[in-house]
Structure formats: structure tokens, C-alpha cells
TIFI-33432 format. One record per residue (C-alpha): residue in one letter; y, z, x. Coordinates in pm, whole numbers, plus 50000, padded with zeros to 5 digits. Each point is the difference from the previous one (the first is absolute). Example, Ala and Ser with C-alpha at 12.3 -4.5 7.8 and 13.67 -1.06 7.14 Angstrom:
<rec res="A" Y="49550" Z="50780" X="51230"/>
<rec res="S" Y="50344" Z="49934" X="50137"/>
***
This chain:
<rec res="X" Y="66044" Z="47313" X="74054"/>
<rec res="X" Y="49842" Z="49654" X="49941"/>
<rec res="X" Y="49836" Z="50099" X="49667"/>
<rec res="X" Y="50357" Z="50105" X="49864"/>
<rec res="X" Y="50109" Z="49648" X="50148"/>
<rec res="X" Y="49723" Z="49809" X="49835"/>
<rec res="X" Y="50024" Z="50237" X="49675"/>
<rec res="X" Y="50339" Z="49866" X="49995"/>
<rec res="X" Y="49966" Z="49640" X="49992"/>
<rec res="X" Y="49753" Z="50031" X="49732"/>
<rec res="X" Y="50192" Z="50234" X="49746"/>
<rec res="X" Y="50282" Z="49719" X="50082"/>
<rec res="X" Y="49792" Z="49672" X="49959"/>
<rec res="X" Y="49871" Z="50197" X="49644"/>
<rec res="X" Y="50350" Z="50074" X="49890"/>
<rec res="X" Y="50128" Z="49620" X="50080"/>
<rec res="X" Y="49692" Z="49873" X="49817"/>
<rec res="X" Y="50067" Z="50198" X="49707"/>
<rec res="X" Y="50354" Z="49952" X="49967"/>
<rec res="X" Y="50060" Z="49604" X="50084"/>
<rec res="X" Y="49842" Z="49665" X="50034"/>
<rec res="X" Y="50005" Z="49803" X="50250"/>
<rec res="X" Y="50190" Z="49637" X="50020"/>
<rec res="X" Y="49938" Z="49724" X="50229"/>
<rec res="X" Y="50257" Z="49819" X="50206"/>
<rec res="X" Y="49863" Z="49653" X="50189"/>
<rec res="X" Y="50186" Z="49716" X="50168"/>
<rec res="X" Y="49979" Z="49650" X="49950"/>
<rec res="X" Y="50068" Z="49852" X="50322"/>
<rec res="X" Y="50331" Z="50169" X="50142"/>
<rec res="X" Y="50125" Z="50208" X="49637"/>
<rec res="X" Y="49871" Z="50265" X="49888"/>
<rec res="X" Y="49827" Z="49982" X="49646"/>
<rec res="X" Y="50157" Z="50140" X="49740"/>
<rec res="X" Y="50324" Z="50039" X="50271"/>
<rec res="X" Y="50135" Z="50257" X="49699"/>
<rec res="X" Y="49762" Z="50284" X="49847"/>
<rec res="X" Y="50080" Z="50254" X="49804"/>
<rec res="X" Y="49760" Z="50290" X="49946"/>
<rec res="X" Y="50039" Z="50351" X="49889"/>
<rec res="X" Y="49994" Z="50320" X="50192"/>
<rec res="X" Y="49647" Z="50114" X="50096"/>
<rec res="X" Y="49880" Z="49640" X="50074"/>
<rec res="X" Y="49892" Z="49851" X="50321"/>
<rec res="X" Y="50036" Z="49622" X="50134"/>
<rec res="X" Y="49747" Z="49820" X="50183"/>
<rec res="X" Y="50101" Z="49678" X="50293"/>
<rec res="X" Y="49738" Z="49779" X="49976"/>
<rec res="X" Y="50171" Z="49752" X="50224"/>
<rec res="X" Y="49890" Z="49806" X="50307"/>
<rec res="X" Y="49911" Z="50088" X="50310"/>
<rec res="X" Y="50328" Z="49908" X="50158"/>
<rec res="X" Y="50236" Z="50210" X="49753"/>
<rec res="X" Y="50128" Z="50308" X="50049"/>
<rec res="X" Y="50162" Z="50235" X="49729"/>
<rec res="X" Y="50318" Z="50182" X="50138"/>
<rec res="X" Y="50239" Z="50261" X="49755"/>
<rec res="X" Y="50330" Z="49963" X="50078"/>
<rec res="X" Y="50380" Z="50055" X="49878"/>
<rec res="X" Y="50209" Z="49768" X="49754"/>
<rec res="X" Y="50228" Z="49857" X="50319"/>
<rec res="X" Y="49709" Z="49956" X="50195"/>
<rec res="X" Y="49834" Z="49795" X="49680"/>
<rec res="X" Y="50304" Z="49780" X="49942"/>
<rec res="X" Y="49981" Z="49946" X="50401"/>
<rec res="X" Y="49661" Z="49900" X="49992"/>
<rec res="X" Y="49941" Z="50244" X="50278"/>
<rec res="X" Y="49753" Z="50214" X="50098"/>
<rec res="X" Y="50133" Z="50396" X="50110"/>
<rec res="X" Y="49753" Z="50218" X="49803"/>
<rec res="X" Y="50111" Z="50205" X="49750"/>
<rec res="X" Y="49980" Z="50367" X="50101"/>
<rec res="X" Y="49670" Z="50169" X="49836"/>
<rec res="X" Y="49950" Z="49687" X="49830"/>
<rec res="X" Y="49664" Z="49819" X="49941"/>
<rec res="X" Y="49827" Z="49756" X="50200"/>
<rec res="X" Y="49705" Z="49797" X="50074"/>
<rec res="X" Y="49827" Z="49828" X="50288"/>
<rec res="X" Y="49924" Z="49647" X="50043"/>
<rec res="X" Y="49781" Z="49889" X="49637"/>
<rec res="X" Y="50173" Z="50289" X="49823"/>
<rec res="X" Y="49885" Z="50323" X="49828"/>
<rec res="X" Y="50009" Z="50255" X="49774"/>
<rec res="X" Y="50338" Z="50134" X="49919"/>
<rec res="X" Y="49968" Z="50376" X="49778"/>
<rec res="X" Y="50235" Z="50158" X="49762"/>
<rec res="X" Y="50137" Z="50224" X="50240"/>
<rec res="X" Y="50196" Z="49729" X="50170"/>
<rec res="X" Y="50080" Z="49828" X="49695"/>
<rec res="X" Y="50239" Z="50256" X="49846"/>
<rec res="X" Y="50242" Z="49875" X="49715"/>
<rec res="X" Y="50209" Z="49698" X="50089"/>
<rec res="X" Y="50031" Z="49678" X="50145"/>
<rec res="X" Y="49789" Z="49971" X="50320"/>
<rec res="X" Y="50075" Z="49706" X="50215"/>
<rec res="X" Y="49786" Z="49844" X="50272"/>
<rec res="X" Y="49922" Z="49723" X="50202"/>
<rec res="X" Y="49748" Z="49852" X="50222"/>
<rec res="X" Y="50116" Z="50063" X="50348"/>
<rec res="X" Y="49849" Z="49667" X="50141"/>
<rec res="X" Y="50138" Z="49725" X="49811"/>
<rec res="X" Y="50285" Z="50179" X="49754"/>
<rec res="X" Y="50242" Z="49896" X="50267"/>
<rec res="X" Y="49839" Z="49634" X="50005"/>
<rec res="X" Y="49892" Z="49946" X="49669"/>
<rec res="X" Y="50192" Z="50277" X="49814"/>
<rec res="X" Y="49695" Z="50177" X="49870"/>
<rec res="X" Y="50082" Z="50316" X="49828"/>
<rec res="X" Y="49946" Z="50187" X="49665"/>
<rec res="X" Y="50107" Z="50306" X="49804"/>
<rec res="X" Y="49837" Z="50254" X="49796"/>
<rec res="X" Y="50147" Z="50197" X="49731"/>
<rec res="X" Y="49904" Z="50278" X="49893"/>
<rec res="X" Y="50040" Z="50160" X="49647"/>
<rec res="X" Y="49970" Z="50325" X="49837"/>
<rec res="X" Y="49786" Z="49900" X="49763"/>
<rec res="X" Y="50014" Z="50325" X="49757"/>
<rec res="X" Y="50423" Z="50070" X="50080"/>
<rec res="X" Y="49896" Z="50290" X="50210"/>
<rec res="X" Y="49934" Z="49977" X="50381"/>
<rec res="X" Y="49679" Z="50134" X="50093"/>
<rec res="X" Y="50162" Z="50269" X="50219"/>
<rec res="X" Y="50289" Z="50044" X="49834"/>
<rec res="X" Y="50274" Z="49956" X="49678"/>
<rec res="X" Y="50318" Z="49920" X="50071"/>
<rec res="X" Y="49987" Z="50208" X="50305"/>
<rec res="X" Y="49996" Z="50317" X="49804"/>
<rec res="X" Y="49647" Z="50104" X="50070"/>
<rec res="X" Y="49815" Z="50064" X="50340"/>
<rec res="X" Y="49696" Z="50114" X="50168"/>
<rec res="X" Y="49854" Z="50100" X="50388"/>
<rec res="X" Y="49809" Z="50010" X="50196"/>
<rec res="X" Y="49735" Z="49748" X="49904"/>
<rec res="X" Y="49719" Z="50026" X="50119"/>
<rec res="X" Y="50061" Z="50376" X="49950"/>
<rec res="X" Y="49707" Z="50274" X="50141"/>
<rec res="X" Y="50134" Z="50264" X="49707"/>
<rec res="X" Y="50330" Z="49974" X="49897"/>
<rec res="X" Y="50207" Z="49780" X="49873"/>
<rec res="X" Y="50383" Z="50017" X="49880"/>
<rec res="X" Y="50194" Z="49722" X="49750"/>
<rec res="X" Y="50380" Z="50041" X="49865"/>
<rec res="X" Y="50059" Z="49960" X="49638"/>
<rec res="X" Y="50330" Z="49888" X="49927"/>
<rec res="X" Y="50001" Z="49999" X="49617"/>
<rec res="X" Y="50202" Z="50114" X="49697"/>
<rec res="X" Y="49992" Z="50440" X="49985"/>
<rec res="X" Y="49914" Z="49921" X="49636"/>
<rec res="X" Y="49730" Z="49778" X="50064"/>
<rec res="X" Y="49643" Z="50103" X="50034"/>
<rec res="X" Y="49736" Z="49857" X="50277"/>
<rec res="X" Y="49644" Z="50007" X="49978"/>
<rec res="X" Y="49805" Z="49958" X="50376"/>
<rec res="X" Y="49629" Z="49897" X="49989"/>
<rec res="X" Y="49744" Z="49958" X="50284"/>
<rec res="X" Y="49701" Z="49748" X="49917"/>
<rec res="X" Y="49707" Z="49886" X="50244"/>
<rec res="X" Y="49944" Z="49578" X="50035"/>
<rec res="X" Y="49736" Z="50075" X="49730"/>
<rec res="X" Y="50259" Z="50138" X="49751"/>
<rec res="X" Y="49937" Z="50315" X="50014"/>
<rec res="X" Y="50278" Z="50219" X="49920"/>
<rec res="X" Y="49975" Z="50322" X="50269"/>
<rec res="X" Y="50363" Z="50141" X="49944"/>
<rec res="X" Y="50312" Z="50018" X="49726"/>
<rec res="X" Y="50280" Z="50190" X="50005"/>
<rec res="X" Y="50360" Z="50012" X="49914"/>
<rec res="X" Y="50285" Z="49965" X="50213"/>
<rec res="X" Y="50354" Z="50035" X="50052"/>
<rec res="X" Y="50261" Z="49819" X="50143"/>
<rec res="X" Y="50066" Z="50071" X="50383"/>
<rec res="X" Y="49739" Z="50024" X="50303"/>
<rec res="X" Y="49636" Z="50076" X="49908"/>
<rec res="X" Y="49731" Z="50108" X="50202"/>
<rec res="X" Y="49652" Z="49876" X="49887"/>
<rec res="X" Y="49709" Z="50181" X="50147"/>
<rec res="X" Y="49680" Z="49730" X="50040"/>
<rec res="X" Y="49761" Z="50261" X="50205"/>
<rec res="X" Y="49796" Z="49995" X="49763"/>
<rec res="X" Y="49907" Z="49635" X="49976"/>
<rec res="X" Y="49728" Z="49850" X="50206"/>
<rec res="X" Y="50116" Z="49745" X="50290"/>
<rec res="X" Y="50067" Z="49662" X="49768"/>
<rec res="X" Y="50255" Z="49798" X="49851"/>
<rec res="X" Y="50182" Z="50145" X="49664"/>
<rec res="X" Y="50274" Z="49820" X="49791"/>
<rec res="X" Y="50308" Z="50251" X="49958"/>
<rec res="X" Y="50173" Z="49935" X="49649"/>
<rec res="X" Y="50294" Z="50127" X="49874"/>
<rec res="X" Y="50074" Z="49919" X="49591"/>
<rec res="X" Y="50356" Z="50059" X="49820"/>
<rec res="X" Y="50055" Z="50001" X="49647"/>
<rec res="X" Y="49622" Z="49879" X="49946"/>
<rec res="X" Y="50101" Z="49675" X="50249"/>
<rec res="X" Y="49873" Z="50013" X="50352"/>
<rec res="X" Y="50277" Z="49985" X="50294"/>
<rec res="X" Y="49784" Z="50039" X="50281"/>
<rec res="X" Y="49689" Z="49903" X="50137"/>
<rec res="X" Y="49872" Z="50032" X="50370"/>
<rec res="X" Y="49727" Z="49981" X="50199"/>
<rec res="X" Y="49917" Z="50319" X="50221"/>
<rec res="X" Y="49688" Z="50029" X="50256"/>
<rec res="X" Y="49916" Z="50341" X="50040"/>
<rec res="X" Y="49801" Z="50024" X="50375"/>
<rec res="X" Y="49934" Z="50372" X="50130"/>
***
């Protein structure tokens, strides 16, 4: 079990490295610098701040009130900061505060995560979804496109080697990845020669 957990962490880290870049947020006294940072899906943010500061993601109302109530499922760092990974930085605006000083100095900032390709990493206009991830064999995905459209599904490893390619249809689809070795793969769906879906899939048996 521990081996699988370590493998998952390693593969997840590889996926991060292959997709995005790491941005840095520091502090100037009691101000985050930059106080507003715009990044792309798949990027990470490293808070390199003084040991007297923390970071806690909050909702907009809490942010406006200079309060410290955590956003459920949001990111946080201890005193001195730390790395926030892409799984915590979904498309949208993320508001955060220094829990130690926001009430006295208004120390807070925001991270705007944009979809650089116009296509969400895991969905396209809520028309495609896939699960479970990680998987030990079977993955399900629902394709919702025009009946006249044709779609192709391809599976690549991190080195860019193609393992599968097949035409898929509108509606519920099931894909068997049981023949693949444990590892990180990219599931890509194209239609009319355009990429409409891209997702990282981890296989752990």
C-alpha cells in the first residue's frame, strides 16, 4: 500500500512538472508581492514569505471582511510559506490572507487562474467528464457533442508515446486501461482536428 502511495505522489509530481510552471509570491513587510497574480491552469505557486506570515485561502466575503475563516478545501501554508500545487489552483479567482496580520494590516492577496487554452484541463463547457482517477483499470467518461461530430480518443505516456487511439461516440464511454503499466498518462480527445479534452490519468494496480 505504501509503495502505491509513493508511486502516486511521484507520478503526480511528474504531471505537475510536465504541465505548468511555478510562480513565486514573496512579501514586502505586511504586503504580499505581487498582491494579485495571474497564472494558468496547471501552474504552481510558491509562497516564499517571512517566518511571521502564513497563507490561508478564504472566500470573497471573508477576504473583504479581513477575516481568517478558511475556505473548505482551500489551500494554506504554515509560517514561512510553502508550495501550493495545481490541484488547489482551479480556474477562477482564489482569495487568501495572512491569518496573523490580515486583521491589523489588511495583508491579503489573490491568485487568478486562467484557462490558457480556452479548454479546461478536465472539462470543456461541462460537456465531458471522466472518472475515477487514479484508476486500476476502467475509466468512464461521458461525451456530449453533436451527433454529426466525430471524436478520437488517444492515450499517451509522459514521453509522448501513443498507446491507444480509437474513435468514440457521443454518450457514455468506458475505457479499459488494464493493459497499461502503472504510471501517468494523458487522455486526449479531439474533434474536427481540434483538441476538446485533455486530462491526466494515473494507473495504479
